[in-house]
C-alpha positions in Angstrom: 90.9 70.0 43.4 87.8 71.4 45.0 87.6 72.9 48.5 86.0 70.0 50.2 88.7 67.8 48.9 91.3 69.6 50.6 89.5 70.5 54.0 88.2 66.8 54.2 91.8 65.4 55.3 92.4 68.3 57.8 88.7 67.5 59.3 89.2 63.8 59.6 92.8 64.3 61.1 91.1 66.7 63.7 88.5 64.3 64.8 91.3 61.6 65.2 93.2 63.8 67.6 90.2 64.7 69.7 89.3 61.2 69.9 92.9 60.2 70.7 93.2 62.8 73.7 90.0 62.7 75.4 91.0 64.3 78.5 92.9 67.1 76.8 90.1 67.8 74.5 87.6 67.9 77.3 89.8 70.2 79.5 90.5 72.6 76.4 86.8 72.9 75.5 85.8 73.5 79.2 88.3 76.2 79.5 87.2 78.0 76.4 83.7 77.6 77.4 84.1 78.9 80.8 86.3 81.7 79.7 83.7 83.0 76.9 81.0 82.5 79.8 82.8 84.7 82.4 83.3 87.3 79.7 79.7 87.6 78.8 78.9 87.5 82.5 81.2 90.3 83.3 79.8 92.2 80.1 76.1 92.0 81.5 77.3 93.0 85.1 79.0 96.2 83.9 76.1 97.1 81.7 73.6 96.9 84.5 75.8 98.7 86.8 75.9 101.7 83.9 72.2 101.2 83.7 71.6 101.8 87.5 73.9 104.7 87.5 72.1 106.3 84.7 68.8 106.0 86.4 70.2 107.2 89.9 71.8 110.2 88.4 68.3 110.6 86.6 66.6 110.5 89.7 68.6 113.3 91.1 67.7 115.5 88.5 70.2 114.9 85.7 73.9 115.3 85.6 73.5 119.0 85.2 72.1 119.4 89.0 74.7 117.3 90.9 76.8 119.6 92.8 80.4 118.3 93.9 81.4 119.9 97.2 85.0 119.9 98.9 85.0 118.4 102.5 87.3 117.3 105.0 88.7 113.7 104.8 86.8 111.5 107.2 88.6 110.3 110.5 89.2 106.6 109.1 90.7 107.8 105.7 93.3 110.5 107.2 95.9 107.5 107.3 95.9 107.6 103.5 97.5 111.0 103.1 100.7 112.0 104.1 100.9 114.8 107.0 101.6 118.3 105.9 105.4 118.9 106.5 105.3 122.9 106.2 102.0 123.3 108.5 102.3 123.9 112.0 99.5 121.8 113.0 99.1 118.1 111.9 96.5 118.5 109.6 96.6 116.3 106.5 97.4 117.4 103.2 94.8 117.6 100.3 95.0 114.7 98.1 95.8 116.9 95.2 98.8 118.3 97.0 100.9 115.1 97.8 103.5 115.3 95.3 106.9 116.8 96.0 107.8 119.5 93.8 111.2 119.2 94.9 111.7 115.7 93.2 110.8 116.8 89.7 113.6 117.3 87.1 113.8 119.9 84.8 113.4 118.7 80.9 116.7 119.3 79.1 116.5 121.8 76.4 117.5 121.1 72.8 120.0 123.9 71.7 
């Protein structure tokens, strides 16, 4: 038996199923087509964003010339950080200091 003789009944059966269930076949094919199209669109958008970011960084002089400065939080973002409990003022704590050290548990040691 050749490969064509083994595949032919499966193909015929598949075509009969597609013809018998036209609405289900149409919905399945449209779902697959829309899913693939949305993935292609998302990949295209992300690649465009990466390209624009690289152009922006190059226009500023390259990655070596970018300076990161520590600044205070803007007023509209102060509600996002918990207030400092040990400070006399109500100044918010920095974002890196919001973890409580008292809630950490010690790791058990194996002896």
